[in-house]
N, C-alpha and C positions, 0 to 999 in steps of 0.2 A: 534322597540318595546320599549315602555316606561315602565320602572320598577320603582315602588315607592321607593324612597330613603330617608334616614335620612338627615336632614340638621343640620348644627351647629347652636347653639343658637344665634350667632351674625350675621348670614346671612341676616336677614331682615334689620338690621341697616347698614350693609355694602352696601346692594343694595340701600337703601335710600340715603346714603351718595354719592354713585356714581351717582345716578340720579340727586340729588341736585347740583352736580358738573358739570352737563351737559352731562353725559355719556348716551349712549344707552345701556340698559342692558337686556339680555335675560337670564331667569333663566332656567338652564338645569340640575339641581340637581336630577331630577327624571329619567334621562336617564340610570343611572347605568353603570356598567362595567368599572368604573374608570373615566368616562367622567367628565370633569371639571364642577363645579357647575354653572358657569356663563360664558357667552360670552359678552364681554364689548368692546364698541367702544368709545374712548375718544373724546372730542371736537376737538382735533387736528387730528383725523382720525386713530389713532393707534387702532388695534384690539388685544385683549388679551383673552386668555383662563384662567379663574380664578378659582382656588380651594380655597374655604373659609374654614379656620380652626379657631376654637375658641381659641384665645390666652390666655384665662383664664382657659381653660380645662387642665387636667393633660397632661404632655408631651407625653405620649403614645397615647393620643387621637388626638394630633396635628400632629402626624407622617403620612406621606403619605402611603396609602396601596400599595401593589405590583401593582395593576391595575392602580392606580393614578401615580405611578412612571413610568409605561410604557407610559402613555400619556405624562408625562413631558419629557421623553426621546425623544419621537417622535416630539414634538412641540417646544422643545428647549426654546429659549429666548422669545417666545410669550406666554409661560405658566408661570403663577405666582401664588404664594400662598399668600393670604392675611389673616392676623390674627386680624386686627383691623380697625377701622374707619379711623385712621390717615394714615394707609397704603393705604386704598381705595382712600382717598383724594390725596395722593401723586401720585397714579397711574393715577387718572383723569387728572393730569397736564402733563402727558407724551404725 
């Protein structure tokens, strides 16, 4: 079941940067329940679960929720938090 979710202000530019860098990007931010915002496959074939946080927002808004932390714990090193376009470009190179 898809539940409408809030996206961070920088998510569209992060998605655009990833796609311009050759990544396949599925936007999953509407899933809710702490599910990551994006599923990303880099040009080198790495698959990432990406939580987008706005790096310019107050620190409390950049923190993972308890549900997001649970996803992070389950998926370990395939789960990343991106707060900027620069981080998105770096991820695309992995």
